[in-house]
VMD Tcl script that draws the C-alpha trace (Angstrom):
set ca {
  {-26.97 56.15 -21.13}
  {-23.54 55.86 -19.50}
  {-22.08 52.41 -18.85}
  {-19.27 52.14 -16.32}
  {-16.36 49.94 -17.28}
  {-15.76 47.05 -14.87}
  {-12.59 47.64 -12.90}
  {-10.00 44.88 -13.09}
  {-9.00 43.96 -9.53}
  {-5.41 43.19 -8.66}
  {-4.50 39.87 -7.02}
  {-4.28 41.59 -3.64}
  {-7.68 43.23 -4.17}
  {-9.19 39.84 -5.04}
  {-8.01 38.52 -1.67}
  {-9.40 41.61 0.06}
  {-12.71 41.10 -1.75}
  {-13.12 37.65 -0.20}
  {-12.31 39.03 3.25}
  {-14.86 41.83 2.75}
  {-17.61 39.33 1.87}
  {-17.06 37.42 5.12}
  {-17.04 40.64 7.14}
  {-20.41 41.57 5.64}
  {-21.86 38.16 6.50}
  {-20.55 38.38 10.05}
  {-21.81 41.94 10.65}
  {-24.97 42.32 8.56}
  {-26.50 38.91 7.76}
  {-30.01 38.52 9.18}
  {-29.08 35.50 11.34}
  {-26.02 34.70 13.41}
  {-24.09 32.05 11.45}
  {-20.89 30.17 12.08}
  {-18.23 31.20 9.58}
  {-16.18 27.99 9.99}
  {-18.24 25.74 7.66}
  {-18.59 28.60 5.14}
  {-14.85 29.19 5.05}
  {-14.11 25.46 4.80}
  {-16.51 25.05 1.88}
  {-14.96 28.08 0.17}
  {-11.44 26.69 0.62}
  {-12.51 23.27 -0.71}
  {-14.25 24.86 -3.69}
  {-11.24 27.06 -4.45}
  {-8.80 24.15 -4.37}
  {-11.26 22.21 -6.52}
  {-10.57 24.70 -9.32}
  {-6.86 23.81 -9.29}
  {-5.11 20.52 -10.08}
  {-6.62 17.20 -8.89}
  {-4.13 16.76 -6.04}
  {-4.33 20.13 -4.27}
  {-6.67 19.44 -1.34}
  {-7.88 20.69 2.03}
  {-7.24 18.45 5.05}
  {-9.40 18.58 8.16}
  {-7.91 17.84 11.58}
  {-8.52 14.08 11.39}
  {-7.01 13.88 7.91}
  {-3.94 15.83 9.03}
  {-3.38 13.39 11.92}
  {-3.87 10.36 9.67}
  {-1.45 11.75 7.08}
  {1.26 12.40 9.65}
  {0.89 8.90 11.12}
  {1.05 7.37 7.65}
  {4.19 9.28 6.69}
  {5.96 8.81 10.02}
  {5.15 5.09 10.04}
  {4.57 5.20 13.80}
  {1.72 5.11 16.30}
  {1.56 4.64 20.05}
  {0.34 1.19 21.05}
  {1.38 -2.13 22.56}
  {2.74 -3.92 19.47}
  {0.57 -6.93 18.67}
  {-0.93 -8.49 15.56}
  {-4.13 -10.28 16.34}
  {-7.31 -11.90 15.09}
  {-10.76 -11.25 16.56}
  {-12.48 -14.61 17.01}
  {-15.51 -15.51 19.13}
  {-15.38 -12.22 21.08}
  {-11.73 -12.84 21.92}
  {-8.52 -11.22 20.68}
  {-6.18 -14.04 19.70}
  {-2.53 -12.93 19.53}
  {-0.86 -13.98 16.26}
  {2.40 -12.10 16.68}
  {4.17 -9.59 18.91}
  {6.26 -6.87 17.27}
  {9.97 -6.85 18.13}
  {11.00 -4.51 20.98}
  {7.36 -3.61 21.69}
  {5.66 -3.39 25.11}
  {3.87 -6.69 24.35}
  {7.14 -8.50 23.63}
  {8.77 -7.04 26.76}
  {5.81 -8.28 28.81}
  {6.32 -11.77 27.33}
  {2.88 -11.88 25.69}
  {2.94 -14.90 23.36}
  {1.35 -16.29 20.21}
  {-1.94 -17.94 21.11}
  {-2.59 -15.76 24.18}
  {-6.18 -14.46 24.26}
  {-7.18 -10.97 25.42}
  {-10.68 -10.95 26.87}
  {-10.79 -7.50 28.51}
  {-9.10 -4.14 27.88}
  {-9.12 -1.69 30.79}
  {-11.85 -3.82 32.41}
  {-13.99 -3.55 29.30}
  {-15.11 -6.86 27.80}
  {-14.19 -7.55 24.18}
  {-17.62 -9.03 23.52}
  {-19.59 -6.95 21.03}
  {-16.73 -4.58 20.14}
  {-15.84 -3.88 16.51}
  {-12.32 -4.08 15.07}
  {-12.15 -0.26 15.00}
  {-13.24 0.00 18.64}
  {-10.61 -2.53 19.72}
  {-7.88 -0.68 17.78}
  {-8.93 2.56 19.49}
  {-8.70 0.95 22.93}
  {-5.28 -0.57 22.27}
  {-3.78 2.63 20.85}
  {-3.41 5.83 22.83}
  {-1.06 8.54 23.97}
  {2.65 7.77 24.22}
  {3.57 6.42 27.71}
  {-0.09 6.01 28.71}
  {-1.04 2.71 30.36}
  {-3.46 -0.01 29.33}
  {-4.62 -3.03 31.35}
  {-5.19 -6.41 29.66}
  {-6.90 -9.54 30.98}
  {-5.29 -12.50 29.20}
  {-6.21 -16.17 29.05}
  {-3.17 -18.38 28.46}
  {-3.19 -22.10 27.81}
  {-1.92 -23.95 30.87}
  {-2.86 -21.16 33.28}
  {-5.85 -21.82 35.53}
  {-6.79 -18.14 35.96}
  {-6.68 -15.11 33.66}
  {-3.53 -13.00 33.82}
  {-3.76 -9.24 34.34}
  {-0.94 -7.37 32.59}
  {-0.50 -3.60 32.54}
  {1.52 -2.17 29.66}
  {2.87 1.30 28.94}
  {2.17 2.30 25.33}
  {5.21 3.03 23.17}
  {5.86 4.14 19.60}
  {5.26 1.17 17.30}
  {6.69 0.99 13.82}
  {3.83 0.52 11.35}
  {5.90 -1.42 8.87}
  {5.61 -0.53 5.19}
  {6.84 -4.02 4.26}
  {3.69 -6.10 3.84}
  {5.46 -9.30 2.78}
  {8.99 -10.63 2.40}
  {9.97 -14.20 1.55}
  {12.14 -16.21 -0.82}
  {11.54 -19.04 -3.22}
  {14.79 -20.70 -4.16}
  {17.34 -18.03 -5.06}
  {14.71 -15.33 -5.66}
  {13.72 -12.89 -2.94}
  {10.35 -11.13 -2.89}
  {9.52 -7.92 -0.98}
  {6.14 -6.19 -1.16}
  {6.08 -2.50 -0.20}
  {2.67 -1.16 0.85}
  {3.55 2.51 1.53}
  {6.42 4.99 1.45}
  {6.76 5.97 5.11}
  {9.95 7.61 6.36}
  {11.60 4.49 7.86}
  {10.97 2.45 4.67}
  {14.60 2.15 3.48}
  {15.74 0.86 6.88}
  {12.87 -1.65 7.03}
  {13.45 -2.69 3.43}
  {17.17 -3.30 3.90}
  {16.50 -5.30 7.06}
  {13.93 -7.43 5.20}
  {16.40 -7.91 2.34}
  {19.15 -9.05 4.72}
  {16.69 -11.38 6.45}
  {16.09 -13.18 3.13}
  {19.64 -14.50 3.24}
  {21.91 -15.18 0.29}
  {19.48 -14.48 -2.57}
  {20.61 -14.01 -6.18}
  {17.67 -12.05 -7.63}
  {15.09 -9.70 -6.13}
  {11.45 -8.84 -6.89}
  {9.93 -5.64 -5.51}
  {6.13 -5.49 -5.62}
  {4.69 -1.94 -5.74}
  {1.20 -2.86 -6.92}
  {-1.54 -0.75 -5.31}
  {1.11 1.32 -3.50}
  {-0.21 4.89 -3.55}
  {3.07 6.47 -2.43}
  {3.96 8.59 0.58}
  {6.97 10.69 1.55}
  {9.42 11.69 -1.20}
  {12.25 11.20 1.30}
  {11.28 7.52 1.54}
  {11.31 7.20 -2.27}
  {14.77 8.80 -2.42}
  {16.12 6.59 0.38}
  {14.79 3.39 -1.22}
  {16.10 4.35 -4.67}
  {19.50 5.08 -3.11}
  {19.89 1.41 -2.18}
  {20.07 0.41 -5.86}
  {21.77 3.18 -7.87}
  {25.41 4.26 -8.21}
  {26.92 7.29 -6.51}
  {26.19 10.42 -8.57}
  {23.12 8.98 -10.33}
  {20.16 11.37 -10.55}
  {17.09 9.83 -8.88}
  {14.41 12.47 -9.57}
  {14.09 16.21 -10.16}
  {11.41 18.68 -9.10}
  {10.44 21.73 -11.16}
  {8.16 24.53 -9.94}
  {8.06 28.25 -9.31}
  {10.31 27.90 -6.27}
  {10.73 24.14 -5.67}
  {13.51 23.22 -8.12}
  {15.83 20.45 -7.00}
  {17.93 17.61 -8.37}
  {18.17 14.56 -6.09}
  {21.45 12.73 -6.65}
  {22.69 9.51 -5.11}
  {25.29 10.41 -2.47}
  {26.45 7.02 -1.25}
  {27.60 3.69 -2.62}
  {25.25 0.97 -3.93}
  {24.04 -1.40 -1.22}
  {21.98 -3.87 -3.27}
  {23.46 -5.00 -6.59}
  {21.27 -7.89 -7.73}
  {19.19 -8.47 -10.87}
  {15.97 -6.63 -10.13}
  {12.32 -6.98 -11.20}
  {9.79 -4.31 -10.13}
  {6.04 -4.92 -10.41}
  {3.68 -1.96 -10.85}
  {0.03 -1.51 -11.77}
  {-2.49 1.26 -12.39}
  {-2.70 2.04 -8.65}
  {1.07 2.44 -8.16}
  {1.44 6.18 -7.67}
  {3.64 9.08 -6.59}
  {6.66 7.74 -4.65}
  {6.17 4.33 -6.31}
  {6.54 6.04 -9.68}
  {9.62 7.99 -8.57}
  {11.28 4.69 -7.65}
  {10.14 2.77 -10.74}
  {11.06 5.67 -13.05}
  {14.58 5.92 -11.65}
  {15.14 2.16 -11.86}
  {13.90 2.16 -15.49}
  {15.78 5.26 -16.64}
  {19.08 3.91 -15.31}
  {18.42 0.43 -16.81}
  {18.85 -0.89 -13.29}
  {15.93 -3.33 -13.31}
  {13.04 -4.71 -15.31}
  {9.66 -3.02 -14.81}
  {6.70 -5.33 -15.41}
  {2.94 -5.08 -14.98}
  {0.68 -2.24 -16.11}
  {1.06 1.50 -16.59}
  {1.21 3.31 -13.25}
  {-1.24 5.92 -11.97}
  {0.53 9.07 -13.16}
  {0.66 11.20 -9.99}
  {3.73 13.38 -10.35}
  {2.82 16.61 -8.61}
  {4.73 17.77 -5.53}
  {2.47 18.74 -2.63}
  {3.58 21.02 0.20}
  {1.57 20.68 3.41}
  {0.82 24.13 4.80}
  {-0.46 24.04 8.38}
  {-3.30 26.38 9.31}
  {-3.82 27.83 12.79}
  {-6.88 25.70 13.58}
  {-5.09 22.37 13.06}
  {-6.26 21.92 9.47}
  {-3.94 22.16 6.47}
  {-3.63 22.85 2.78}
  {-2.01 20.21 0.64}
  {-0.88 22.54 -2.16}
  {0.85 21.55 -5.39}
  {4.14 23.46 -5.76}
  {6.12 21.53 -8.40}
  {6.24 18.57 -10.80}
  {8.38 15.47 -10.61}
  {10.55 14.39 -13.53}
  {12.35 11.07 -13.91}
  {16.15 11.10 -14.40}
  {15.67 10.97 -18.20}
  {13.34 13.99 -18.07}
  {9.92 12.32 -18.28}
  {7.02 14.07 -16.55}
  {5.32 11.55 -14.26}
  {2.02 13.44 -13.94}
  {-0.64 12.40 -16.42}
  {-2.55 15.19 -18.20}
  {-5.36 17.03 -16.39}
  {-7.46 20.17 -16.78}
  {-7.80 22.74 -14.02}
  {-10.92 22.00 -12.02}
  {-11.52 18.79 -13.98}
  {-11.35 16.32 -11.10}
  {-14.32 14.24 -12.24}
  {-12.89 13.49 -15.68}
  {-9.40 13.04 -14.20}
  {-10.45 10.37 -11.72}
  {-12.68 8.59 -14.24}
  {-9.94 8.43 -16.88}
  {-9.14 4.79 -17.62}
  {-6.35 5.41 -20.17}
  {-3.70 4.15 -17.77}
  {-5.22 0.67 -18.10}
  {-4.34 0.58 -21.80}
  {-1.54 -1.43 -23.31}
  {1.14 0.95 -24.60}
  {0.74 -0.53 -28.11}
  {-2.77 0.96 -28.23}
  {-1.41 4.48 -27.66}
  {0.36 6.90 -29.98}
  {3.64 8.26 -28.62}
  {4.75 11.47 -30.36}
  {8.44 12.31 -30.57}
  {8.03 14.79 -27.71}
  {7.10 11.91 -25.41}
  {9.85 9.54 -26.54}
  {12.91 9.36 -24.28}
  {16.08 7.28 -23.99}
  {17.36 5.49 -20.91}
  {20.63 6.78 -19.51}
  {22.82 3.66 -19.77}
  {21.76 1.64 -22.80}
  {19.78 4.31 -24.68}
  {16.69 2.13 -25.13}
  {13.36 3.86 -25.78}
  {10.99 4.68 -22.91}
  {7.88 6.86 -23.02}
  {6.55 9.88 -21.15}
  {3.06 11.30 -21.11}
  {2.15 10.36 -17.57}
  {2.84 7.34 -15.40}
  {5.54 4.73 -15.87}
  {4.98 2.38 -18.81}
  {6.41 -1.05 -17.94}
  {9.06 -2.80 -20.02}
  {6.88 -5.92 -20.00}
  {3.13 -5.35 -20.11}
  {1.04 -7.96 -18.27}
  {-2.74 -7.52 -18.71}
  {-5.15 -7.88 -15.85}
  {-6.38 -11.40 -15.25}
  {-9.89 -12.02 -16.50}
  {-11.66 -14.50 -14.22}
  {-11.65 -17.97 -15.75}
  {-14.15 -20.70 -14.99}
  {-12.19 -22.03 -12.01}
  {-11.81 -18.56 -10.48}
  {-15.49 -17.82 -11.11}
  {-16.33 -20.98 -9.16}
  {-14.10 -19.87 -6.27}
  {-15.69 -16.39 -6.31}
  {-19.14 -17.95 -6.23}
  {-18.15 -20.05 -3.20}
  {-16.87 -16.91 -1.46}
  {-20.04 -14.96 -2.24}
  {-22.16 -17.85 -0.95}
  {-20.36 -17.59 2.40}
  {-18.90 -21.09 2.12}
  {-15.27 -20.05 2.65}
  {-16.16 -18.05 5.75}
  {-18.15 -20.95 7.21}
  {-15.29 -23.39 6.61}
  {-12.75 -21.11 8.27}
  {-15.07 -20.69 11.28}
  {-15.37 -24.47 11.52}
  {-11.57 -24.82 11.44}
  {-11.24 -22.26 14.23}
  {-13.95 -23.79 16.40}
  {-13.10 -25.54 19.66}
  {-9.62 -24.06 20.05}
  {-8.45 -24.86 16.53}
  {-7.13 -21.36 15.96}
  {-4.86 -21.35 19.00}
  {-3.57 -24.79 18.06}
  {-2.70 -23.66 14.52}
  {-0.95 -20.51 15.78}
  {1.15 -22.51 18.24}
  {1.94 -25.34 15.80}
  {3.19 -23.32 12.81}
  {6.01 -20.86 13.42}
  {6.47 -19.75 9.80}
  {4.34 -19.37 6.70}
  {6.52 -21.95 4.95}
  {5.82 -24.55 7.63}
  {2.13 -23.76 7.33}
  {2.10 -24.02 3.52}
  {4.04 -27.28 3.54}
  {2.12 -29.05 6.29}
  {-1.33 -27.63 7.03}
  {-4.33 -29.56 5.66}
  {-8.04 -29.39 6.36}
  {-9.17 -32.45 8.30}
  {-11.58 -35.00 6.88}
  {-14.59 -33.69 8.82}
  {-14.11 -30.16 7.45}
  {-13.55 -31.47 3.92}
  {-16.78 -33.49 4.11}
  {-18.68 -30.39 5.27}
  {-17.13 -28.36 2.41}
  {-18.12 -30.99 -0.13}
  {-21.72 -30.98 1.15}
  {-22.01 -27.19 0.92}
  {-20.52 -27.13 -2.58}
  {-22.96 -29.78 -3.77}
  {-25.82 -27.61 -2.47}
  {-24.43 -24.52 -4.18}
  {-26.16 -23.70 -7.46}
  {-23.98 -21.75 -9.91}
  {-25.60 -22.10 -13.32}
  {-23.33 -19.49 -14.95}
  {-20.13 -21.43 -14.13}
  {-19.58 -24.41 -16.42}
  {-17.00 -26.39 -14.45}
  {-16.91 -29.48 -12.34}
  {-16.38 -29.18 -8.63}
  {-13.23 -31.32 -8.61}
  {-11.58 -29.04 -11.17}
  {-12.01 -26.00 -8.95}
  {-11.20 -27.74 -5.67}
  {-7.36 -27.22 -5.67}
  {-7.70 -23.43 -6.09}
  {-10.57 -23.22 -3.61}
  {-8.61 -25.14 -0.99}
  {-5.59 -22.91 -1.63}
  {-7.77 -19.83 -1.12}
  {-9.15 -21.16 2.17}
  {-5.66 -22.09 3.33}
  {-4.30 -18.67 2.30}
  {-6.99 -16.85 4.28}
  {-6.10 -18.83 7.39}
  {-2.43 -18.03 6.76}
  {-3.30 -14.33 6.44}
  {-5.05 -14.38 9.81}
  {-1.96 -15.87 11.43}
  {0.97 -14.32 9.53}
  {-0.56 -11.26 7.86}
  {-0.30 -10.45 4.16}
  {2.93 -12.42 3.83}
  {1.02 -15.61 4.68}
  {-1.66 -14.99 2.05}
  {0.84 -14.07 -0.66}
  {3.14 -17.00 0.10}
  {0.35 -19.57 0.07}
  {-1.93 -18.24 -2.69}
  {-0.28 -15.59 -4.86}
  {2.80 -17.66 -5.62}
  {0.48 -20.24 -7.19}
  {-2.43 -18.22 -8.63}
  {-1.17 -14.64 -9.18}
  {-0.10 -14.76 -12.84}
  {1.80 -11.46 -12.67}
  {3.81 -12.60 -9.66}
  {4.50 -15.98 -11.27}
  {5.81 -14.22 -14.39}
  {7.93 -11.96 -12.20}
  {9.60 -15.04 -10.73}
  {10.16 -16.45 -14.24}
  {11.83 -13.23 -15.40}
  {13.88 -12.93 -12.21}
  {15.28 -16.42 -12.76}
  {16.34 -15.59 -16.33}
  {19.14 -13.09 -15.73}
  {20.32 -13.22 -19.35}
  {16.84 -12.26 -20.58}
  {16.67 -9.33 -18.15}
  {20.09 -8.19 -19.34}
  {19.07 -8.39 -23.00}
  {15.85 -6.40 -22.42}
  {17.75 -3.72 -20.52}
  {20.26 -3.37 -23.32}
  {23.12 -5.44 -22.00}
  {23.84 -2.97 -19.23}
  {25.63 -5.51 -17.06}
  {28.53 -5.60 -19.50}
  {28.73 -1.80 -19.57}
  {28.89 -1.22 -15.83}
}
mol new
graphics top color blue
foreach p $ca { graphics top sphere $p radius 0.5 }
foreach p [lrange $ca 0 end-1] q [lrange $ca 1 end] { graphics top cylinder $p $q radius 0.2 }
display resetview
């Protein structure tokens, strides 16, 4: 019996083999089948055998990615709240079509292109308001003091989808929360920083920031480092590059950066550079560990490959990407090791690095390990009570009662800033009585706490949600997080203690 040896195909022959299979299906398969879904499934399966971040993007995902990175969309430039089948304007974006048309806070949109708002979802409304650049949209608006609805036609324009979700100051400390790394981030960030006024310390919050464009990470990092400082390097088969700071430092304040296990990619490039140069204090929890460079390769049908071509390294040489196995996406995404305190992990010499100014020890192995570890908050009795009230629908009912009978428009018109709102807004006696009645009827046997003990935090949560409706995330964070977010409160404590920051970073202020 003669057994033929299996021929080893070359790489080119392997590619030809796949093409041959599809030709056979097209020409000889018993039924006429569409090759598009077969090819897409094959591409997805192939990429699934690579690293966890090489992916296939369909047409919708390609469009969403480009909008996210560009930070722009075509619309009219309003922030609004949907209430009682009416769009209530909370804010108009500077230099937008809405601002140019003198649309104001408290105005109510009741029809879009002659289509009533009643019954429409948030997604449907967003779709109607957005559209092609320079296309027109007609709005019917009810304005207090006007007897009849106003009809205003606007021409859609590019609107900056700001990556700054919150910016405010408390005393001498400024706080800026960055939600994404879109291309205009550095310009938006610097404008927000200047708007804070004469601050003496700065907190940057990167929690839950999944990253974005590397150019945005480089531009933001450039604001804080010295000319000639390395910000990040990439290493791959062809993508090898060292990104150095080319210009002078623009922001030279004591710096605290907050990260957590969902801070990824561009967030880690920024945090790693700040840490390696001893430029600021990193606090929170170990970051995600996404340090692979993806190149987007457009395909002829409008889809794309997001293909890994290199790895990021911090200025001190640490690999940001956490370990993975080829094709092991399930275990990779279920890995909870990044939640661990660094003291529970063993760091071999190969993963021990030194910062570039003071020479203090930092660790590699994936993600950025903070200088100050702050564990996740475990819900205490008071918070459990608040959660129970939320789950029972009490908070939502109270907010609806506050908004009833024109209350929302009155609040929007009365409070210009989140600080004014925090300092002055109070629930009226009728609403408080209704809240007390509902809480007394609420049965939470697993929460051993008296109602009066939980009331301050519950009221703050209700107030913060109203502030979020009116001012966006900045309202919620300013009203609630500054009081009940333990990580943020500790960030403010560290920011105020400049000598402590300096001692942790190795006394770098004296060296520079």
